[in-house]
N, C-alpha and C positions, 0 to 999 in steps of 0.2 A: 464553636463559639465565634461570633463576629467580634474581632478586636476593636474595630472602630466603625461606627455608622454615622453618616452625615444626613441630617434631615433638613431639606429645603422647604420651609413652610411649616413651622412648629405650631399647628393649630389642632383642631379636633382630630383630624386624620393622622397627620404626622406625629403629633404628640402622643396619641393613643398607641401608635406603632412602637414608639420608643418605650413607653411605660410597659407595654406587654412584653417586649424583649427583656427589659430589666427584671420584670417579675419572675421570668423563667430562667434568669441567669444566662441568657443567650447573647449578651453583648457586654463588652468591656467599657468602652467610652462612646458617648453620644455627643455629637457636635451639632449645633443648630445654626441655620442660616435663614435670614428673613428680612423683610422690609421694615418691620416695626421693632425698634429697640425695646420699647415697653413690653411687647409681647414676648420677646426673647428673654428679657429680665425675669418676667413672670415664669417662663418655662424653666429657667435655671433655679428660681426660688422653689418651685414645685418638685425639683429633682427630675424633671423630664430630660434635660440636657445637662452635660457637665460643664460645657463652655460654649461661648458664642464664636462662630467662625465667619468666614467670608469665602467668596468664589476665588480662592487662590490655592497655590500649590501646598501651602502649609496645612490647609484644611482638607484638600481633596486627594492629594497624590498617594497617600498611604491608606485611604479608606477602603474597607472591605466591601461596603455597600453604601450607595447613595440613593435616598428616596426623594423624588420630587413630589411634594404634596401641596403644590400651589394650584390656583386656578389654571385650567389648561391653556388659556390665552397667554399666560406668562411663560409657558415652558420653552418656546423657541428661543426667546431672548436669554433665558436662563441657561439653556443648553449651549448657546454660543459663548456665553461668559465662562462656562465651566470647561469647555473643550480643551484649551491649552494646558490645563492644570491636572487633568485626570491621570491616574496611574494606570499602567498597562494591566494590572490585575484587579482594578476596581470594577465592580459590577454595579449597574444602575437599574433602577426601576421607577415607576411612578404610581400614583394613586388616582389618576384622572378618570372622570366619568365617561369620557369618550376615548376611543382607541385608534381609529383610522388616522385621525389628525396627529396623534402622538407618534405613531409609526412613521408618518411622512416627515414629521419634524426631526425625528432621530436620524433619518437618512439624509436630510438636508443639512442639519446643524451639527450632527455628531457622526459623520460617515466613518471615521476611524474607530469609533467605539460601538458601532451598530451591533457587532457580535456579542457585546456585553451589556446591552440595554434590553431588558425584558419588561415589556409593558404589562401593567396589572391594574385591577380595579377592585378594591374592597367594597362589598355591598353592605355597608354599615354606616351609621351616622345618626346625627340628631339635627334639629334646626339650629343648634347653637354652634358657635365658632370660637376660634382662638385657643391659646394654651390653657385657659381656665376651664375649657370644656373637655379636655382630654381625660380619658379613663382607661385604666389598664385592661378592663374586661370587654372593651368595645367589640373586639373581633372574635371573642370566644364563641364558637359555634356558628359564626357568620360565614357567608360564602365570599370567597375571593376568586375573581376571574383572572387567569393568566392568558395573555394573547401573544405567545412567543412568535418572534419573527423567523422566517426561514433561515436567516443568516445567524441566528443566535447560537452561541457555543453551548453545548450541553451542560458544562459545569456552571455557566452563568444562570441558566434556567434552574438548575438544581439548587443554587444558592438562594435565589429569590423564593423558590418553592419552600425551602427549609425555613426561611425567615418568617414567612406567613404562617407556616405550620406551627412554629414556635409561639406565635401569637394566639394559637387555638383555632385558627380558621380552617374551613373546609374548602379545598381548592378544586376549581374546575378550569378546564382549558377550552378555548374556542378561538376562532379567527377574529381579527379586529372588526371586519365588516359585519359578521354575524352578531358580535357583541353590540355594535352600534344600532343595528336593526332592532334587537330585542329591547335594549334599554331606552330607545326612543319611545317605545310603547308603554313600558311598565315603570319608567322613572321620569324621563324628560317630559313627556306629555302630561302626566299628573301634576308635575310642578307648574307647568305653563297654565293649566286649567285653574289651579289653586290661586296663582298670582292674578290671573285674569278676573276671577270672581271677586277677590278682595279689592282689586283696583277699580272694578266697575262700581262697587258699593262706595268706595272712597270718593268718587266723583259726584255723589248725590249730596245735596244740601242737608238732607235729613239722615245722613249716614249714622249719626249717633243713636237715633231712635231705633234703627234697624238692628244695630249691634247690641243695644240694650236688651233686646228680646231673643238674640241668637243663643242657641243652646248647644248641646254636645255634638249634634250632627254637623253643625256649621264649624264648631271648634275642631272636630276630627278631620273634616275635609280640608280645612284651611291651615292646619298646623304647618305644613311645609311652605306656606307663603311667608313664614318667618325666616326662611333660609337666606343665605348670603346672596345679595343681588348680583355682585360682580361675578361670583362663581357661576351662577346660573345663566347670566348673560353669555359667558364664554362657552358653556356647555351647549346652549341652544344654537349659537353660531357655528360651533365646531361640528355639530351633528345636524346641520340645517336640512339636508336633503331627506334624511330618514324621518326627522321630526315633521317636516312638511307633509310627507306621505301619511303619517299617523294623524295629523290634524285634519287632513282630507277625509280619512276614514271616520274620524269622530264627528266631523261636520255632517257627513252622510247619516250617521246614527242620530244626530240631533234633528236632521231633516225628517227622518222617519217618525220620531217622537212628535215633532211639530205637526206633521200631517195627521197623525193619529189623534192629537188633541183637537185640531181644527174639525176633523170629522166626527169627533165624539166617539172614537172607536175604542171602547173599553176592552174588548177582547185583545186587540193588538197591544195596548199598553200593558195589560196583565201578562201577556205572553213574553214581552221583552223583559219585564221585571222578574218574571219567574225564571227565565233563562239565566239572567244575571245573578239572581240569588242562588241558583243551583251551582253555578261555577264558583261563586265566592265561598259558599259553604264547603264545597269539595276541596278547595285550595286551603282554607283555614284549618280544615280537619285532617289535612295531610293525605288526602285520597288521590292526589295527582302525582304522577311520577316526576 
């Protein structure tokens, strides 16, 4: 049992982590830190946290586990603020969608605690944010990626692994670089494309008429464009190189489609669509390892 957990950023991700630990009896006290007093008050009203804390010794020194669940762009400043107040036995982790930048920030801002900071990324969420969106079952059956650092202490990795397991997550390990390469393709790029499509329509004077006739396909593709702009700004910049490489690949694919349309090449269009459908169906039917 974790006697005390501190959540920095009590929103969908951090709040759901706290609720899941509470539901399984894996935590005694949960303390919340954040920028918005209104959000922290809501978290306390919902029973997500027991009390509101701060980046001080009273909050951090005796914590068993500290979770950074803020946008990744805020993490270096937060790490620097926490550094003087952390206890020698406190383990830290994060829930950021990029990992190489988090690893670099740990080494730059928390060098004395690098052995006890285990980066992680829960692959779960919705387009909603804030304490009001938190749900106890968000991580049940969901994947969580751990990207342990070479300097991590084994007991620190074990504590983070056990915490996510208590939330019902299925845990996988990989390097920060490999994580960022994969998620640039399957998460960050789709969000950029969704934002771009909606933004392009928003610039049109007759946008309302287009949206009036948009149906389920448009709704499904653009759902993630309702995500937090600040968070996705930080993710895109943090994983810029990998995301640029994926954008180039996608632009090449669009070029192929453009060329097929210009040429009226029905066979090429059908071949591309058939390949895509085959992979999509295999993935949704669980036929891919």
